[in-house]
C-alpha positions in Angstrom: -0.1 -9.3 -76.9 -1.9 -8.1 -80.0 -4.5 -5.6 -79.1 -5.9 -4.7 -82.6 -5.2 -5.1 -86.3 -5.6 -2.7 -89.2 -5.4 -3.7 -92.8 -7.5 -4.7 -95.7 -10.4 -7.4 -95.9 -9.0 -10.3 -97.9 -12.1 -12.6 -97.4 -15.1 -13.0 -95.2 -16.3 -16.3 -94.1 -18.8 -17.5 -91.5 -17.3 -16.5 -88.2 -13.8 -15.6 -89.9 -12.5 -12.4 -91.4 -9.2 -12.8 -93.3 -7.2 -9.5 -93.1 -4.2 -8.5 -95.4 -1.6 -6.8 -93.4 0.7 -5.9 -96.5 1.2 -9.2 -97.7 0.7 -11.2 -94.4 -2.9 -12.6 -94.1 -4.3 -13.0 -90.6 -7.2 -15.2 -89.9 -9.3 -13.5 -87.3 -12.2 -15.6 -85.6 -15.1 -13.3 -84.7 -18.7 -13.1 -84.2 -21.2 -13.1 -87.3 -22.2 -9.7 -86.1 -18.8 -8.3 -86.8 -18.5 -10.3 -90.1 -21.6 -8.5 -91.3 -20.6 -5.0 -90.0 -16.9 -4.8 -91.2 -17.4 -4.2 -95.0 -16.6 -6.0 -98.0 -13.3 -7.7 -99.5 -11.0 -5.0 -100.4 -12.3 -2.5 -97.8 -10.0 -1.2 -95.0 -10.8 -2.7 -91.6 -9.8 -2.1 -88.1 -10.6 -4.7 -85.4 -9.8 -4.8 -81.5 -8.5 -8.1 -80.7 -7.7 -10.7 -78.0 -4.9 -13.3 -78.5 -5.9 -16.7 -77.1 -2.8 -18.9 -76.4 -3.1 -22.7 -75.6 -0.7 -25.5 -75.7 -1.8 -26.6 -79.2 -2.8 -23.4 -80.8 -2.6 -19.7 -81.0 -6.0 -18.0 -82.1 -6.7 -14.3 -82.7 -10.3 -13.2 -81.9 -11.3 -9.8 -83.3 -14.4 -7.5 -83.1 -15.6 -4.4 -84.7 -16.3 -2.5 -81.4 -14.7 -2.5 -77.8 -18.0 -3.2 -76.4 -18.3 -6.6 -78.2 -14.6 -7.5 -77.0 -15.5 -6.6 -73.5 -18.6 -8.9 -73.5 -16.5 -11.7 -75.1 -13.9 -11.4 -72.3 -16.5 -11.2 -69.6 -18.3 -14.4 -71.1 -14.9 -16.1 -70.9 -14.9 -15.7 -67.0 -18.0 -17.7 -66.7 -17.4 -21.3 -65.7 -17.8 -23.7 -68.6 -17.9 -21.0 -71.3 -15.0 -20.9 -73.8 -14.4 -19.0 -76.9 -16.7 -20.9 -79.3 -19.8 -20.5 -76.9 -19.0 -16.8 -76.5 -18.7 -16.3 -80.2 -22.0 -18.0 -80.6 -23.7 -15.7 -78.2 -22.3 -12.6 -79.9 -23.3 -14.1 -83.1 -27.0 -14.5 -81.9 -27.3 -11.1 -80.2 -25.9 -7.6 -80.8 -23.7 -6.6 -77.8 -26.4 -4.2 -76.4 -29.1 -6.9 -76.8 -27.0 -9.6 -75.0 -26.4 -7.2 -72.2 -30.0 -6.4 -71.9 -30.8 -10.0 -71.8 -28.2 -10.7 -69.1 -29.2 -7.8 -67.0 -32.9 -8.6 -67.3 -32.1 -12.3 -66.3 -33.9 -13.4 -69.4 -32.9 -17.1 -69.5 -35.3 -17.9 -72.2 -33.7 -15.3 -74.4 -30.3 -16.8 -73.8 -31.4 -20.4 -74.6 -32.0 -19.0 -78.3 -28.2 -19.3 -78.6 -27.4 -22.8 -80.3 -26.1 -25.3 -77.9 -26.9 -23.1 -74.7 -29.4 -24.8 -72.3 -31.2 -23.3 -69.4 -28.6 -24.4 -66.8 -25.8 -22.7 -68.6 -27.8 -19.7 -69.3 -28.7 -19.4 -65.6 -24.9 -19.9 -64.6 -24.0 -16.9 -67.0 -26.7 -14.7 -65.4 -25.6 -15.6 -61.8 -21.8 -15.1 -62.6 -22.2 -12.0 -64.4 -24.8 -10.3 -62.4 -23.3 -6.9 -61.3 -20.3 -7.4 -63.4 -21.7 -5.8 -66.7 -20.6 -2.4 -67.4 -23.8 -0.3 -68.3 -24.0 0.4 -72.0 -24.0 4.1 -73.0 -27.6 3.8 -74.6 -29.3 2.6 -71.4 -27.6 5.3 -69.2 -29.5 7.9 -71.3 -32.8 6.8 -69.9 -31.8 7.6 -66.4 -33.3 11.0 -65.5 -30.6 12.5 -63.2 -27.1 11.9 -61.8 -28.9 11.3 -58.5 -30.8 8.4 -60.1 -27.6 7.2 -61.6 -26.0 7.0 -58.1 -29.1 5.4 -56.6 -28.9 2.8 -59.1 -25.3 2.0 -58.2 -26.3 1.8 -54.5 -29.2 -0.5 -55.2 -27.0 -2.8 -57.4 -24.4 -2.8 -54.4 -27.3 -4.1 -52.3 -27.9 -7.0 -54.7 -30.6 -5.7 -57.1 -30.1 -5.8 -60.8 -29.9 -2.7 -63.0 -33.4 -3.1 -64.3 -35.0 -3.8 -61.0 -33.2 -0.6 -59.6 -34.2 1.5 -62.7 -37.8 0.3 -62.6 -38.1 1.1 -58.8 -36.7 4.5 -59.3 -39.1 5.2 -62.2 -42.1 4.4 -59.9 -40.9 6.5 -57.0 -41.8 10.2 -56.8 -39.0 12.4 -57.5 -38.4 15.9 -55.7 -36.2 18.5 -57.1 -32.9 18.4 -54.9 -33.8 15.1 -53.2 -30.7 13.5 -51.9 -29.5 10.1 -53.2 -30.1 8.6 -49.8 -33.8 9.4 -50.0 -34.1 8.0 -53.5 -32.5 4.8 -52.5 -34.6 4.5 -49.3 -37.9 5.1 -51.2 -37.0 2.6 -53.9 -36.1 0.0 -51.2 -39.6 0.5 -49.7 -41.2 0.0 -53.1 -39.0 -3.2 -53.8 -39.8 -4.7 -50.3 -43.6 -4.3 -51.2 -43.2 -6.1 -54.5 
């Protein structure tokens, strides 16, 4: 398994980076986001990769960051989503924006991806609900570790991250309040809405 490549950028094409590994040129398929972020021909580059082996081809997919690779691999677990659609999604959205669109269950935003209809966008949301790791940037908005635990508990009960976070933001917070009390108060608020 090839988990990463390090070399020099030979050329950049739409959705492709050619990497020179001391005379061996690798074609790495990637998102346009990564193509834009990696630098220019002649610059050093390091990509995290996923090797895709099929009967008729071997393809190397690479990304500038681990978060983008993780989203790519998660998208491949959705029924009917292959590498081409996953790359198209990652080319349309930056990883944090795609994560937020899925977490917020925003079907309309996902249909901005070329060739992705409402039915497929809904399937992506349904199958990835609760499976997405929370990006570091959004964890910073959680007030306390108690709230982080409360959000995990609410997600285990079937609520999305954004529903849980919004409910906790509207529930009065008392110093030293146990997680169970935060969850109970949030559930009461969610039941009223």
